C-alpha positions in Angstrom: -0.1 -0.1 0.0 1.0 3.4 -1.0 2.5 6.0 2.2 2.2 9.8 0.5 3.5 10.8 4.2 6.1 7.8 5.0 9.5 10.2 5.4 12.4 10.3 2.4 16.0 9.1 3.1 18.4 11.5 1.0 21.8 9.7 1.1 24.3 12.4 0.4 28.4 11.8 0.2 29.2 13.4 3.7 28.5 16.0 6.0 29.7 19.5 4.3 26.9 18.4 1.6 24.0 17.4 4.1 24.9 20.7 5.5 24.7 22.4 2.2 21.3 20.3 0.9 19.6 21.1 4.6 19.8 24.5 3.9 18.2 24.2 0.8 15.7 22.3 1.9 14.8 25.4 4.7 14.4 28.0 2.2 11.7 25.9 0.5 9.8 24.4 4.0 10.1 20.0 3.2 8.4 17.8 5.5 9.2 14.5 5.6 13.0 14.4 4.2 15.6 13.5 6.3 19.1 14.2 5.3 22.1 11.8 6.3 25.5 9.8 4.5 25.8 6.3 4.0 27.3 5.7 8.1 24.4 8.2 9.1 22.2 5.2 7.6 23.8 2.4 8.5 24.0 3.0 10.9 20.3 3.8 12.0 19.3 0.1 10.6 22.2 -1.5 12.7 20.1 0.6 15.5 16.5 -0.8 14.9 18.4 -4.2 14.9 19.9 -4.2 18.1 23.5 -4.0 16.8 26.4 -1.7 17.1 29.0 0.2 14.8 32.1 1.3 14.9 32.0 4.2 13.3 35.4 6.7 12.1 34.4 10.8 11.7 35.2 11.9 8.3 38.7 13.7 9.5 39.8 9.9 10.3 38.3 8.4 7.1 40.6 10.6 5.1 43.7 10.1 7.7 43.4 6.9 7.0 43.3 6.9 2.9 46.0 9.4 3.6 48.3 6.5 5.5 47.1 3.7 3.3 48.1 5.5 -0.2 51.3 6.9 2.2 52.4 3.4 2.5 51.2 1.5 -0.9 53.0 4.3 -3.0 56.6 5.0 -0.5 58.7 3.7 -3.6 57.4 5.8 -5.5 55.9 8.2 -4.7 54.1 10.0 -7.8 52.9 6.9 -9.8 49.7 5.3 -9.3 45.6 6.6 -9.0 45.4 7.4 -6.3 49.1 8.8 -5.4 48.2 12.5 -5.5 46.0 11.9 -2.0 49.4 11.7 -0.3 50.1 15.8 -0.4 46.3 16.4 0.5 45.3 17.9 4.0 44.1 15.1 6.0 40.8 17.0 6.8 37.3 16.8 5.5 37.4 19.0 2.0 35.4 22.3 2.1 32.5 22.8 -0.7 30.6 26.1 -1.2 27.1 25.3 -0.7 
């Protein structure tokens, strides 16, 4: 049976996108829309199932990726598809709204 007023989940890449999208929605008065990242909804689904989730914050996720790339390309620092990530700051990117 269709539920026209059921909440809608919008999954976005990171918290910067969530904040920007929330600002856009606030200007038009939308109701019943839940915004979050994949990890937010993953945690929600596990919580509803009674299971716990260990979660890394975005800065730690970026730092982990950076460390993995640095180790992988230690011998050849400028080779490989992900090698440019080595020199990026270990914080989440900032997106303009």
